[in-house]
Residue frames as a rotation matrix with the C-alpha (Angstrom) as fourth column:
UNK 1
0.401 -0.666 0.629 43.57
0.786 0.603 0.137 -62.96
-0.471 0.440 0.765 -80.93
UNK 2
-0.042 -0.539 -0.841 46.15
0.006 -0.842 0.539 -60.47
-0.999 0.017 0.039 -82.02
UNK 3
-0.847 -0.403 0.347 46.15
0.301 0.175 0.938 -61.66
-0.439 0.898 -0.027 -85.61
UNK 4
-0.305 0.791 0.530 42.53
0.871 0.007 0.491 -60.58
0.385 0.612 -0.691 -86.06
UNK 5
-0.417 0.120 -0.901 42.69
0.633 -0.673 -0.383 -57.30
-0.652 -0.730 0.205 -84.17
UNK 6
-0.928 0.085 -0.362 41.91
-0.274 -0.816 0.510 -55.15
-0.252 0.572 0.780 -87.23
UNK 7
-0.633 0.729 -0.259 39.04
0.181 0.465 0.866 -57.40
0.752 0.502 -0.427 -88.21
UNK 8
-0.181 0.544 -0.819 37.59
0.976 0.204 -0.079 -57.19
0.124 -0.814 -0.568 -84.62
UNK 9
-0.699 -0.112 -0.706 37.95
0.293 -0.946 -0.141 -53.49
-0.652 -0.305 0.694 -84.62
UNK 10
-0.913 0.379 -0.149 36.06
-0.286 -0.336 0.897 -53.22
0.290 0.862 0.415 -87.87
UNK 11
-0.344 0.830 -0.439 33.26
0.534 0.558 0.635 -55.47
0.772 -0.016 -0.635 -86.62
UNK 12
-0.395 0.244 -0.886 33.00
0.849 -0.271 -0.453 -53.42
-0.350 -0.931 -0.100 -83.40
UNK 13
-0.861 0.032 -0.507 32.68
-0.145 -0.972 0.184 -50.23
-0.487 0.232 0.842 -85.43
UNK 14
-0.759 0.600 -0.254 30.02
-0.115 0.261 0.958 -51.90
0.641 0.756 -0.129 -87.77
UNK 15
-0.463 0.614 -0.639 28.01
0.764 0.642 0.063 -53.09
0.449 -0.459 -0.767 -84.89
UNK 16
-0.726 0.124 -0.677 27.41
0.331 -0.800 -0.501 -49.51
-0.603 -0.588 0.539 -83.85
UNK 17
-0.680 0.402 -0.613 25.40
-0.688 -0.640 0.342 -49.00
-0.255 0.654 0.712 -87.08
UNK 18
-0.502 0.542 -0.675 23.34
-0.314 0.613 0.725 -52.21
0.806 0.575 -0.138 -87.18
UNK 19
0.204 0.601 0.773 20.81
-0.979 0.110 0.173 -54.03
0.020 -0.792 0.611 -85.01
UNK 20
-0.824 -0.448 -0.345 21.61
-0.405 0.894 -0.193 -57.44
0.395 -0.019 -0.918 -83.62
UNK 21
0.293 0.956 0.011 19.03
-0.855 0.256 0.451 -60.04
0.428 -0.142 0.892 -82.82
UNK 22
-0.246 -0.377 0.893 19.25
-0.786 0.617 0.044 -63.05
-0.568 -0.690 -0.448 -80.44
UNK 23
-0.958 -0.096 -0.270 19.12
-0.237 0.796 0.557 -66.53
0.162 0.598 -0.785 -81.80
UNK 24
-0.632 0.773 -0.056 15.77
0.597 0.439 -0.672 -67.00
-0.495 -0.458 -0.739 -80.00
UNK 25
0.039 0.615 -0.788 14.34
-0.206 -0.766 -0.609 -63.98
-0.978 0.186 0.097 -81.61
UNK 26
-0.593 -0.335 -0.732 15.72
-0.782 0.024 0.623 -65.07
-0.191 0.942 -0.276 -84.98
UNK 27
-0.960 0.279 0.032 14.01
0.281 0.958 0.052 -68.49
-0.016 0.059 -0.998 -84.46
UNK 28
-0.255 0.927 -0.276 10.72
0.450 -0.140 -0.882 -66.70
-0.856 -0.349 -0.381 -83.71
UNK 29
-0.096 0.171 -0.981 10.95
-0.685 -0.726 -0.059 -64.55
-0.722 0.666 0.187 -86.82
UNK 30
-0.885 -0.241 -0.399 11.57
-0.462 0.571 0.679 -67.59
0.064 0.785 -0.616 -88.96
UNK 31
-0.782 0.616 0.097 8.51
0.524 0.734 -0.432 -69.19
-0.338 -0.287 -0.896 -87.52
UNK 32
-0.082 0.724 -0.684 6.44
-0.119 -0.689 -0.715 -66.19
-0.990 0.023 0.142 -88.52
UNK 33
0.122 0.053 0.991 7.54
0.777 0.616 -0.129 -66.94
-0.617 0.786 0.034 -92.08
UNK 34
0.940 0.284 0.189 8.09
0.340 -0.732 -0.591 -63.42
-0.029 0.619 -0.784 -93.30
UNK 35
0.621 -0.773 -0.127 11.84
-0.525 -0.531 0.665 -63.17
-0.581 -0.347 -0.736 -92.78
UNK 36
0.772 -0.524 -0.359 14.68
-0.146 0.404 -0.903 -64.04
0.618 0.750 0.235 -95.12
UNK 37
0.724 -0.647 0.240 17.54
-0.206 0.129 0.970 -65.71
-0.659 -0.751 -0.039 -92.98
UNK 38
0.800 -0.553 -0.232 20.87
-0.258 0.032 -0.966 -65.46
0.541 0.833 -0.117 -94.93
UNK 39
0.723 -0.674 0.149 23.82
0.284 0.488 0.825 -67.66
-0.629 -0.555 0.544 -93.81
UNK 40
0.806 -0.533 -0.258 26.89
-0.580 -0.622 -0.525 -65.75
0.120 0.573 -0.811 -95.02
UNK 41
0.218 -0.759 0.614 29.26
-0.414 0.497 0.762 -68.65
-0.884 -0.420 -0.206 -94.11
UNK 42
-0.485 -0.417 -0.768 31.21
-0.870 0.148 0.470 -70.48
-0.082 0.897 -0.435 -96.86
UNK 43
0.307 0.699 -0.646 29.64
-0.800 0.557 0.223 -73.49
0.516 0.448 0.730 -98.54
UNK 44
-0.244 -0.332 -0.911 31.83
0.086 0.929 -0.361 -75.97
0.966 -0.166 -0.198 -96.72
UNK 45
-0.978 0.053 0.202 30.76
-0.208 -0.142 -0.968 -74.50
-0.022 -0.988 0.150 -93.31
UNK 46
-0.211 0.969 -0.128 27.10
-0.976 -0.216 -0.024 -74.76
-0.051 0.120 0.991 -94.54
UNK 47
0.126 0.113 -0.985 27.48
-0.445 0.894 0.046 -78.37
0.886 0.433 0.163 -95.45
UNK 48
-0.772 -0.519 -0.367 28.58
0.074 0.500 -0.863 -79.12
0.631 -0.693 -0.348 -91.91
UNK 49
-0.263 0.825 -0.500 25.15
0.960 0.172 -0.221 -78.01
-0.096 -0.538 -0.837 -90.63
UNK 50
-0.926 0.108 0.361 22.77
-0.001 -0.959 0.283 -75.00
0.377 0.262 0.889 -90.99
UNK 51
-0.626 0.779 -0.037 19.49
-0.239 -0.237 -0.942 -73.54
-0.742 -0.580 0.334 -89.94
UNK 52
-0.461 0.585 0.667 16.53
0.824 0.561 0.078 -75.05
-0.329 0.586 -0.741 -91.75
UNK 53
0.630 0.773 0.081 15.09
0.742 -0.567 -0.359 -72.38
-0.232 0.286 -0.930 -94.06
UNK 54
0.255 -0.575 -0.777 18.25
-0.094 -0.815 0.572 -70.27
-0.962 -0.073 -0.262 -94.36
UNK 55
0.988 -0.086 0.132 19.67
0.137 0.060 -0.989 -69.30
0.077 0.994 0.071 -97.64
UNK 56
0.356 -0.931 -0.078 23.41
0.583 0.156 0.797 -69.67
-0.730 -0.329 0.598 -98.17
UNK 57
0.875 -0.246 0.417 24.97
0.165 -0.657 -0.735 -66.53
0.455 0.712 -0.534 -99.75
UNK 58
0.216 -0.861 -0.460 28.53
0.974 0.220 0.046 -66.58
0.062 -0.458 0.887 -98.87
UNK 59
0.306 -0.168 -0.937 30.01
0.461 -0.835 0.300 -63.29
-0.833 -0.524 -0.178 -97.61
UNK 60
-0.680 -0.722 -0.126 31.59
0.197 -0.346 0.918 -62.73
-0.706 0.600 0.377 -100.99
UNK 61
-0.853 0.416 0.315 28.35
0.388 0.102 0.916 -62.98
0.349 0.904 -0.248 -102.88
UNK 62
-0.328 0.834 -0.443 25.57
0.807 0.004 -0.591 -61.70
-0.491 -0.551 -0.674 -100.56
UNK 63
-0.316 0.256 -0.914 25.42
-0.246 -0.952 -0.182 -58.26
-0.916 0.167 0.364 -102.25
UNK 64
-0.856 -0.008 -0.518 25.06
-0.514 0.125 0.848 -60.07
0.058 0.992 -0.112 -105.79
UNK 65
-0.800 0.506 -0.322 22.41
0.397 0.849 0.347 -62.62
0.449 0.150 -0.881 -104.66
UNK 66
-0.723 0.511 -0.465 20.18
0.416 -0.215 -0.883 -60.48
-0.552 -0.832 -0.057 -102.44
UNK 67
-0.668 0.539 -0.513 18.31
-0.631 -0.776 0.008 -58.58
-0.393 0.329 0.858 -105.04
UNK 68
-0.512 0.443 -0.736 16.89
-0.386 0.647 0.658 -61.77
0.767 0.621 -0.160 -106.61
UNK 69
-0.647 0.263 -0.716 16.02
0.646 0.689 -0.330 -63.19
0.406 -0.676 -0.615 -103.10
UNK 70
-0.125 0.525 -0.842 14.67
0.861 -0.364 -0.355 -60.01
-0.493 -0.770 -0.406 -101.85
UNK 71
-0.370 -0.121 0.921 13.61
0.820 -0.508 0.263 -57.53
0.436 0.853 0.287 -104.45
UNK 72
0.597 0.720 0.354 11.51
0.294 -0.607 0.739 -55.57
0.746 -0.337 -0.574 -101.92
UNK 73
-0.325 -0.813 0.483 13.79
-0.046 -0.497 -0.867 -53.23
0.944 -0.304 0.124 -99.82
UNK 74
-0.058 0.404 0.913 11.47
-0.919 -0.378 0.109 -53.67
0.390 -0.833 0.394 -96.85
UNK 75
0.551 0.179 -0.815 11.75
-0.017 0.979 0.204 -57.49
0.834 -0.098 0.542 -96.67
UNK 76
0.739 -0.296 0.605 12.82
-0.625 0.033 0.780 -58.51
-0.250 -0.955 -0.161 -93.04
UNK 77
0.553 -0.622 -0.554 16.36
-0.032 0.649 -0.760 -60.02
0.832 0.438 0.339 -93.41
UNK 78
0.822 -0.396 0.409 18.51
-0.400 0.109 0.910 -61.64
-0.404 -0.912 -0.069 -90.66
UNK 79
0.375 -0.773 -0.511 22.20
-0.466 0.319 -0.825 -62.36
0.801 0.548 -0.241 -91.53
UNK 80
0.775 -0.317 0.547 24.18
-0.421 0.387 0.821 -64.91
-0.472 -0.866 0.166 -89.58
UNK 81
0.277 -0.767 -0.579 27.68
-0.611 0.324 -0.722 -66.51
0.741 0.554 -0.379 -89.83
UNK 82
-0.102 -0.442 -0.891 29.80
0.386 0.808 -0.445 -68.59
0.917 -0.389 0.088 -87.55
UNK 83
-0.391 -0.268 -0.881 30.30
0.919 -0.063 -0.389 -66.18
0.048 -0.961 0.271 -84.70
UNK 84
0.511 0.705 -0.492 28.65
0.745 -0.648 -0.155 -62.81
-0.429 -0.287 -0.857 -85.64
UNK 85
-0.203 -0.598 -0.775 31.36
0.057 -0.798 0.600 -60.80
-0.978 0.077 0.196 -87.33
UNK 86
-0.942 -0.139 0.305 30.91
0.299 0.062 0.952 -61.63
-0.151 0.988 -0.017 -91.01
UNK 87
-0.167 0.972 0.168 27.13
0.969 0.130 0.210 -61.34
0.182 0.198 -0.963 -90.58
UNK 88
0.293 0.209 -0.933 27.46
0.568 -0.823 -0.006 -57.85
-0.769 -0.528 -0.360 -89.04
UNK 89
-0.630 -0.657 -0.415 29.50
-0.049 -0.499 0.865 -56.83
-0.775 0.565 0.282 -92.06
UNK 90
-0.817 0.432 0.382 26.93
0.535 0.321 0.781 -58.29
0.215 0.842 -0.494 -94.44
UNK 91
0.143 0.905 -0.401 24.10
0.972 -0.205 -0.116 -56.52
-0.187 -0.373 -0.909 -92.47
UNK 92
-0.064 -0.287 -0.956 25.86
0.116 -0.953 0.279 -53.18
-0.991 -0.093 0.094 -92.84
UNK 93
-0.918 -0.395 0.010 26.36
0.036 -0.057 0.998 -53.80
-0.394 0.917 0.066 -96.52
UNK 94
-0.432 0.838 0.333 22.73
0.889 0.333 0.315 -54.57
0.153 0.432 -0.889 -97.06
UNK 95
0.291 0.537 -0.792 21.69
0.685 -0.695 -0.219 -51.46
-0.668 -0.479 -0.570 -95.22
UNK 96
-0.383 -0.526 -0.759 23.96
-0.152 -0.775 0.614 -49.43
-0.911 0.350 0.216 -97.49
UNK 97
-0.953 0.101 0.285 22.23
0.302 0.294 0.907 -51.07
0.008 0.951 -0.311 -100.48
UNK 98
-0.629 0.755 0.187 18.85
-0.605 -0.626 0.493 -49.74
0.489 0.197 0.850 -99.17
UNK 99
-0.122 0.630 -0.767 17.41
0.384 0.743 0.549 -52.58
0.915 -0.227 -0.332 -97.19
UNK 100
-0.138 0.226 0.964 15.42
-0.520 -0.845 0.123 -51.21
0.843 -0.485 0.234 -94.37
UNK 101
0.628 0.441 0.642 14.82
-0.778 0.317 0.543 -54.08
0.036 -0.840 0.542 -92.01
UNK 102
0.305 -0.723 -0.620 18.22
-0.122 0.616 -0.778 -55.82
0.944 0.313 0.100 -91.64
UNK 103
0.717 -0.155 0.679 19.39
-0.692 -0.042 0.721 -57.53
-0.084 -0.987 -0.137 -88.49
UNK 104
-0.128 -0.801 -0.584 22.48
-0.563 0.544 -0.622 -59.62
0.816 0.249 -0.521 -87.69
UNK 105
0.812 0.463 -0.357 22.15
-0.038 0.651 0.758 -62.65
0.583 -0.602 0.546 -85.44
UNK 106
0.419 -0.570 0.707 24.27
-0.889 -0.417 0.191 -62.05
0.185 -0.708 -0.681 -82.34
UNK 107
-0.014 -0.539 0.842 26.84
-0.718 0.592 0.367 -64.84
-0.696 -0.599 -0.395 -81.84
UNK 108
-0.314 -0.152 -0.937 26.11
-0.936 0.214 0.279 -66.48
0.158 0.965 -0.209 -85.09
UNK 109
0.298 0.444 -0.845 25.55
-0.424 0.855 0.300 -70.22
0.855 0.269 0.443 -85.75
UNK 110
-0.652 -0.630 -0.422 27.63
0.136 0.450 -0.883 -70.96
0.746 -0.632 -0.208 -82.62
UNK 111
-0.833 0.455 0.314 25.04
-0.513 -0.424 -0.746 -69.12
-0.207 -0.783 0.587 -80.43
UNK 112
0.033 0.879 -0.476 22.21
-0.894 0.239 0.379 -70.86
0.447 0.413 0.794 -82.37
UNK 113
0.002 -0.251 -0.968 23.63
-0.145 0.958 -0.248 -74.17
0.990 0.140 -0.034 -81.52
UNK 114
-0.885 -0.465 -0.012 24.48
0.067 -0.103 -0.992 -73.25
0.460 -0.879 0.122 -77.94
UNK 115
-0.592 0.733 0.335 20.80
-0.795 -0.461 -0.395 -72.23
-0.135 -0.500 0.856 -77.42
UNK 116
-0.698 0.239 0.675 19.71
0.044 0.955 -0.293 -75.78
-0.715 -0.175 -0.677 -78.45
UNK 117
0.233 0.750 -0.619 17.95
-0.657 -0.348 -0.669 -74.55
-0.717 0.563 0.411 -81.52
UNK 118
0.622 0.115 0.775 17.52
0.225 0.921 -0.317 -77.08
-0.750 0.372 0.547 -84.47
UNK 119
-0.193 -0.768 -0.610 20.18
-0.735 -0.299 0.609 -77.72
-0.650 0.566 -0.507 -87.05
UNK 120
0.817 0.423 0.392 19.98
-0.052 0.731 -0.680 -79.63
-0.574 0.535 0.619 -90.32
UNK 121
-0.330 -0.943 0.029 22.40
-0.148 0.082 0.986 -81.02
-0.932 0.321 -0.167 -92.93
UNK 122
0.141 0.528 0.838 19.93
0.703 0.543 -0.460 -81.34
-0.697 0.653 -0.294 -95.72
């Protein structure tokens, strides 16, 4: 889409500096119980369905809310959004804040659902 060309270019550049994880690997990390999954979608997107156990820190507030949720900079963190762009930006931002174990879920919530992984609305 031409109207998102600059955003797509920015995301492509950011993805060179972060690590992405598949939805299946994200699900495995969640089962281990040591990983913070952050959904950076907006609250209305969250209400339409989300991953059980995820925390919703919208893209505009993730940097403000992360320190309380994960005061230890070595906490494993996975970010995700709808399609993978916003979560890549959030992952880079968290790395810049000093978080050492941050990944972005490739393909976002769309890929999670496409993989047949569980979704909740609670």
